C-alpha positions in Angstrom: 27.1 -56.9 5.9 29.0 -56.0 9.0 28.6 -52.5 10.5 31.0 -50.8 12.9 29.3 -49.3 16.0 31.5 -46.8 17.8 30.4 -46.7 21.4 31.4 -45.6 24.9 30.3 -47.4 28.1 27.6 -45.4 29.9 26.6 -43.4 26.8 23.4 -43.9 24.8 25.3 -46.2 22.4 23.6 -49.2 23.9 20.3 -48.5 22.2 21.5 -48.9 18.6 23.5 -51.9 19.6 20.4 -53.6 21.0 18.3 -52.7 17.9 20.9 -54.0 15.5 21.1 -57.3 17.4 17.3 -57.6 17.5 16.9 -57.2 13.8 19.8 -59.6 13.1 22.4 -57.2 11.8 26.1 -58.1 12.3 27.7 -55.4 14.4 31.3 -55.0 15.2 31.5 -52.8 18.4 34.5 -50.4 18.6 35.0 -48.8 22.0 35.8 -45.1 22.2 37.6 -43.4 25.1 35.8 -40.1 25.3 38.5 -38.7 27.7 41.4 -39.3 25.2 39.1 -39.1 22.1 40.7 -42.3 20.7 39.0 -45.4 19.4 40.3 -48.7 20.7 42.3 -49.2 17.5 44.3 -46.1 18.3 42.7 -43.9 15.7 41.5 -40.4 16.7 37.8 -40.6 17.0 37.5 -37.2 15.2 38.4 -39.1 11.9 35.2 -41.1 12.3 32.9 -38.4 13.8 34.2 -34.9 13.9 31.4 -34.0 16.3 33.0 -36.3 18.8 29.8 -37.9 20.0 28.9 -41.5 20.2 27.2 -43.5 18.9 28.4 -43.5 15.3 27.7 -46.3 12.8 30.0 -46.9 9.9 28.3 -48.6 7.0 30.1 -51.1 4.7 30.3 -48.4 2.0 32.2 -46.1 4.4 29.4 -43.7 5.2 29.0 -42.8 8.9 25.7 -42.2 10.6 25.6 -40.2 13.8 
């Protein structure tokens, strides 16, 4: 099971990344530019998390935890 962790450098996104790694979960990090509100894949981050905050965790079933 691979999770997508949406993060931004300098934000509190580091904590869930560390926890996921420590418990052995496979995490695929996706960088978000908070100035442009775009994920590194070019998608508007509002499609992932309408609140606009990081971190956000997309589960394999498509659900997003914020």
